[in-house]
PAMITI-101673 format. One record per residue (C-alpha): residue number from 1; x, y, z; residue in three letters. Coordinates in Angstrom, 1 decimal, always signed. Layout:
<nodes>
[node NUM; [X; Y; Z]; ALA]
...
</nodes>
This chain:
<nodes>
[node 1; [+20.3; +39.5; +50.9]; MET]
[node 2; [+18.2; +38.9; +47.5]; SER]
[node 3; [+20.0; +37.8; +44.4]; ARG]
[node 4; [+19.1; +41.4; +42.6]; ARG]
[node 5; [+20.8; +43.2; +45.6]; TRP]
[node 6; [+23.8; +40.9; +45.5]; LYS]
[node 7; [+24.2; +41.9; +41.8]; TRP]
[node 8; [+23.8; +45.6; +42.5]; ARG]
[node 9; [+26.5; +45.4; +45.3]; VAL]
[node 10; [+28.9; +43.4; +42.8]; ALA]
[node 11; [+28.3; +46.1; +40.1]; VAL]
[node 12; [+28.8; +49.1; +42.3]; TYR]
[node 13; [+31.9; +47.5; +43.8]; THR]
[node 14; [+33.5; +46.7; +40.5]; LEU]
[node 15; [+32.6; +50.3; +39.0]; LEU]
[node 16; [+34.2; +51.9; +42.1]; ALA]
[node 17; [+37.4; +49.7; +41.4]; ALA]
[node 18; [+37.3; +50.8; +37.6]; ALA]
[node 19; [+36.8; +54.4; +38.6]; LEU]
[node 20; [+39.9; +54.1; +40.9]; ALA]
[node 21; [+41.9; +52.8; +37.9]; GLY]
[node 22; [+42.3; +49.4; +39.5]; GLY]
[node 23; [+40.7; +47.1; +36.7]; TRP]
[node 24; [+41.9; +48.6; +33.6]; TYR]
[node 25; [+38.7; +50.4; +32.8]; GLY]
[node 26; [+36.6; +47.3; +32.6]; VAL]
[node 27; [+33.3; +48.6; +33.3]; MET]
[node 28; [+33.8; +51.0; +30.6]; TRP]
[node 29; [+32.7; +48.0; +28.1]; TRP]
[node 30; [+30.9; +45.5; +30.1]; VAL]
[node 31; [+27.8; +45.9; +32.1]; GLU]
[node 32; [+26.1; +43.3; +34.4]; ARG]
[node 33; [+22.7; +44.5; +35.6]; ASP]
[node 34; [+19.6; +43.2; +37.2]; THR]
[node 35; [+17.9; +41.7; +34.2]; ARG]
[node 36; [+15.3; +39.0; +35.2]; PRO]
[node 37; [+16.1; +35.2; +34.8]; PRO]
[node 38; [+16.1; +34.2; +31.1]; GLY]
[node 39; [+18.0; +37.5; +29.9]; GLU]
[node 40; [+21.4; +37.4; +28.6]; PRO]
[node 41; [+24.2; +37.3; +31.2]; ASP]
[node 42; [+26.3; +39.9; +29.4]; VAL]
[node 43; [+25.1; +43.1; +27.6]; VAL]
[node 44; [+26.5; +43.2; +24.3]; PHE]
[node 45; [+29.7; +45.5; +23.9]; LYS]
[node 46; [+31.8; +45.5; +20.8]; GLU]
[node 47; [+35.5; +44.5; +21.3]; THR]
[node 48; [+37.9; +47.2; +20.3]; PRO]
[node 49; [+39.2; +46.3; +16.7]; GLN]
[node 50; [+42.7; +46.8; +17.9]; ASP]
[node 51; [+42.2; +44.3; +20.6]; ALA]
[node 52; [+40.5; +41.8; +18.5]; VAL]
[node 53; [+43.8; +41.7; +16.3]; GLU]
[node 54; [+46.0; +41.6; +19.2]; LYS]
[node 55; [+44.2; +38.6; +20.8]; MET]
[node 56; [+44.4; +36.8; +17.3]; LEU]
[node 57; [+47.9; +37.5; +17.1]; GLU]
[node 58; [+48.5; +36.1; +20.7]; MET]
[node 59; [+46.6; +32.8; +19.8]; ALA]
[node 60; [+48.8; +32.4; +16.8]; ARG]
[node 61; [+45.9; +32.0; +14.4]; VAL]
[node 62; [+46.6; +30.4; +10.9]; THR]
[node 63; [+44.6; +29.4; +8.0]; LYS]
[node 64; [+44.4; +25.8; +9.5]; ASP]
[node 65; [+42.6; +27.0; +12.6]; ASP]
[node 66; [+39.0; +26.7; +13.4]; VAL]
[node 67; [+38.0; +29.8; +15.6]; VAL]
[node 68; [+34.9; +29.5; +18.0]; TYR]
[node 69; [+33.8; +32.9; +19.4]; ASP]
[node 70; [+31.2; +32.2; +22.3]; LEU]
[node 71; [+29.0; +35.3; +22.7]; GLY]
[node 72; [+30.1; +36.4; +19.2]; CYS]
[node 73; [+28.3; +39.8; +19.0]; GLY]
[node 74; [+28.9; +41.6; +15.8]; ASP]
[node 75; [+31.4; +38.7; +14.8]; ALA]
[node 76; [+34.4; +40.8; +14.3]; ARG]
[node 77; [+36.6; +38.1; +15.8]; PHE]
[node 78; [+35.4; +35.7; +13.2]; LEU]
[node 79; [+35.2; +38.0; +10.2]; THR]
[node 80; [+38.8; +39.6; +11.1]; THR]
[node 81; [+40.1; +35.9; +11.4]; ALA]
[node 82; [+38.5; +34.8; +8.1]; ALA]
[node 83; [+39.7; +37.8; +6.1]; LYS]
[node 84; [+43.3; +38.0; +7.6]; LYS]
[node 85; [+44.1; +34.4; +8.0]; TYR]
[node 86; [+41.6; +32.5; +5.9]; GLY]
[node 87; [+40.4; +30.3; +8.5]; CYS]
[node 88; [+37.0; +29.0; +9.5]; ARG]
[node 89; [+35.1; +30.2; +12.1]; GLY]
[node 90; [+31.9; +29.5; +14.3]; VAL]
[node 91; [+30.1; +32.1; +16.6]; GLY]
[node 92; [+27.4; +31.4; +19.2]; TYR]
[node 93; [+25.1; +34.2; +19.8]; GLU]
[node 94; [+22.2; +34.0; +22.2]; ILE]
[node 95; [+20.3; +37.3; +21.2]; GLN]
[node 96; [+18.5; +36.9; +18.0]; PRO]
[node 97; [+18.8; +40.6; +16.9]; HIS]
[node 98; [+22.6; +40.4; +17.5]; VAL]
[node 99; [+22.9; +37.1; +15.9]; ALA]
[node 100; [+21.3; +38.9; +12.8]; GLU]
[node 101; [+23.8; +41.7; +13.2]; ILE]
[node 102; [+26.5; +39.1; +13.2]; ALA]
[node 103; [+25.2; +37.3; +9.9]; ARG]
[node 104; [+25.0; +40.6; +8.2]; LYS]
[node 105; [+28.6; +41.6; +9.1]; LYS]
[node 106; [+29.9; +38.2; +7.9]; VAL]
[node 107; [+28.2; +38.6; +4.5]; ALA]
[node 108; [+29.3; +42.3; +4.2]; GLU]
[node 109; [+32.9; +41.0; +4.9]; ALA]
[node 110; [+32.5; +38.4; +2.1]; GLY]
[node 111; [+33.5; +35.5; +4.5]; VAL]
[node 112; [+30.1; +33.5; +4.5]; GLY]
[node 113; [+31.9; +30.5; +3.1]; ASP]
[node 114; [+34.2; +30.4; +6.0]; LEU]
[node 115; [+32.2; +31.8; +8.9]; VAL]
[node 116; [+28.9; +30.4; +10.6]; GLU]
[node 117; [+26.6; +32.1; +13.1]; ILE]
[node 118; [+24.6; +29.7; +15.4]; ARG]
[node 119; [+21.8; +31.3; +17.7]; GLU]
[node 120; [+21.8; +29.6; +21.1]; GLY]
[node 121; [+23.1; +29.3; +24.6]; ASP]
[node 122; [+26.7; +28.6; +24.9]; ILE]
[node 123; [+26.2; +26.3; +27.9]; PHE]
[node 124; [+23.6; +24.2; +26.3]; ASP]
[node 125; [+24.7; +20.6; +26.1]; SER]
[node 126; [+24.5; +20.7; +22.3]; SER]
[node 127; [+27.3; +23.2; +22.1]; VAL]
[node 128; [+30.7; +21.3; +21.3]; ASP]
[node 129; [+33.9; +22.8; +21.4]; LEU]
[node 130; [+35.9; +20.0; +20.3]; ARG]
[node 131; [+36.1; +21.1; +16.5]; PRO]
[node 132; [+37.6; +24.3; +17.7]; ALA]
[node 133; [+41.4; +25.1; +17.9]; THR]
[node 134; [+40.9; +28.8; +19.0]; VAL]
[node 135; [+38.4; +30.0; +21.4]; LEU]
[node 136; [+37.8; +33.8; +21.9]; THR]
[node 137; [+35.9; +35.1; +24.9]; LEU]
[node 138; [+34.5; +38.5; +26.2]; PHE]
[node 139; [+32.6; +37.2; +29.1]; LEU]
[node 140; [+32.6; +37.9; +32.8]; LEU]
[node 141; [+34.9; +35.9; +35.0]; PRO]
[node 142; [+32.1; +33.4; +36.5]; GLU]
[node 143; [+31.1; +32.6; +33.0]; LEU]
[node 144; [+34.8; +31.8; +32.0]; ASN]
[node 145; [+34.9; +29.5; +34.9]; VAL]
[node 146; [+31.5; +27.8; +34.1]; LYS]
[node 147; [+32.9; +27.2; +30.4]; LEU]
[node 148; [+35.9; +25.0; +32.0]; ILE]
[node 149; [+34.2; +21.6; +31.6]; PRO]
[node 150; [+33.5; +22.4; +27.9]; LYS]
[node 151; [+37.0; +23.8; +27.4]; ILE]
[node 152; [+38.5; +20.5; +29.0]; GLN]
[node 153; [+36.9; +18.6; +26.1]; THR]
[node 154; [+39.3; +20.4; +23.5]; MET]
[node 155; [+42.2; +18.8; +22.0]; ARG]
[node 156; [+45.7; +19.6; +23.4]; PRO]
[node 157; [+47.3; +22.7; +22.1]; GLY]
[node 158; [+44.2; +24.7; +21.6]; CYS]
[node 159; [+44.3; +28.4; +22.4]; ARG]
[node 160; [+41.8; +30.4; +24.4]; ILE]
[node 161; [+42.1; +34.2; +24.4]; VAL]
[node 162; [+40.0; +36.5; +26.8]; SER]
[node 163; [+39.5; +40.1; +26.6]; PHE]
[node 164; [+39.6; +41.7; +30.1]; LEU]
[node 165; [+38.7; +38.8; +32.2]; PHE]
[node 166; [+40.3; +35.9; +33.9]; HIS]
[node 167; [+39.4; +32.4; +34.6]; MET]
[node 168; [+39.7; +31.9; +38.2]; GLU]
[node 169; [+41.8; +28.9; +39.4]; GLY]
[node 170; [+43.5; +28.4; +35.9]; VAL]
[node 171; [+47.0; +29.7; +35.2]; ARG]
[node 172; [+47.3; +31.9; +31.9]; PRO]
[node 173; [+50.1; +31.0; +29.5]; LYS]
[node 174; [+50.2; +34.7; +29.0]; GLU]
[node 175; [+48.9; +37.9; +30.2]; THR]
[node 176; [+49.1; +41.2; +28.4]; VAL]
[node 177; [+48.4; +44.7; +29.4]; ILE]
[node 178; [+47.9; +46.2; +26.0]; TYR]
[node 179; [+47.3; +50.0; +25.3]; TYR]
[node 180; [+44.5; +50.3; +22.7]; MET]
[node 181; [+45.3; +53.5; +20.7]; PRO]
[node 182; [+41.6; +53.8; +19.4]; ASN]
[node 183; [+40.2; +53.8; +22.7]; ALA]
[node 184; [+43.1; +55.4; +24.5]; LYS]
[node 185; [+43.3; +53.1; +27.6]; ARG]
[node 186; [+44.9; +50.0; +28.7]; ASP]
[node 187; [+43.2; +46.5; +28.7]; CYS]
[node 188; [+44.2; +43.1; +29.9]; ARG]
[node 189; [+44.4; +40.2; +27.4]; LEU]
[node 190; [+44.8; +36.6; +28.7]; LEU]
[node 191; [+45.8; +33.5; +27.0]; LEU]
[node 192; [+45.5; +29.9; +28.0]; TRP]
[node 193; [+46.2; +26.6; +26.3]; GLU]
[node 194; [+44.7; +23.2; +26.6]; THR]
[node 195; [+45.1; +21.1; +28.8]; PRO]
[node 196; [+44.3; +23.8; +31.3]; LEU]
[node 197; [+46.9; +24.5; +33.9]; GLU]
[node 198; [+45.0; +24.6; +37.2]; PHE]
[node 199; [+46.4; +26.7; +40.2]; GLU]
[node 200; [+44.6; +24.2; +42.5]; SER]
[node 201; [+42.3; +21.6; +41.2]; ARG]
[node 202; [+38.6; +22.5; +41.3]; PRO]
</nodes>
């Protein structure tokens, strides 16, 4: 079976599960299609604002934190954290036009002195997570797993929060099924802390 057809089967399987109500409506936000190699792994979808605020609360963000958002989209995690808590933030975005949206949103929010948007691939060797104390994710499960080596370089006590998706083989500190009033549906929010606690060593 070709790679293209494997992805189609996976997408249709996930969509069927979502329609059956088995995965908290995940496919309502995230798409994985048959884009050719070199295209982004995840289609940009905005994280609902109420989920953003709940995730930052779960991560216990304070003014002393440095929040990194990998695949930052319109930078709402970073602008919300900077405005609400006064902390610094760094966002990575691979799509140039989305990175420009993020920079515009940062400027509009008046937090340009606290938030930096970097354009690039989060899996590039130049991406260093060691300065971060909080990491926010809205990526597919296999991408979360792919990030484990980078997350392992973070200092002890750092918090990682994910919208919807788990990190296979890693036990979360907290899992919350959260009802989002704006979207009128449940979602799953997950929290891990460093050093990661593995269910079984990879």
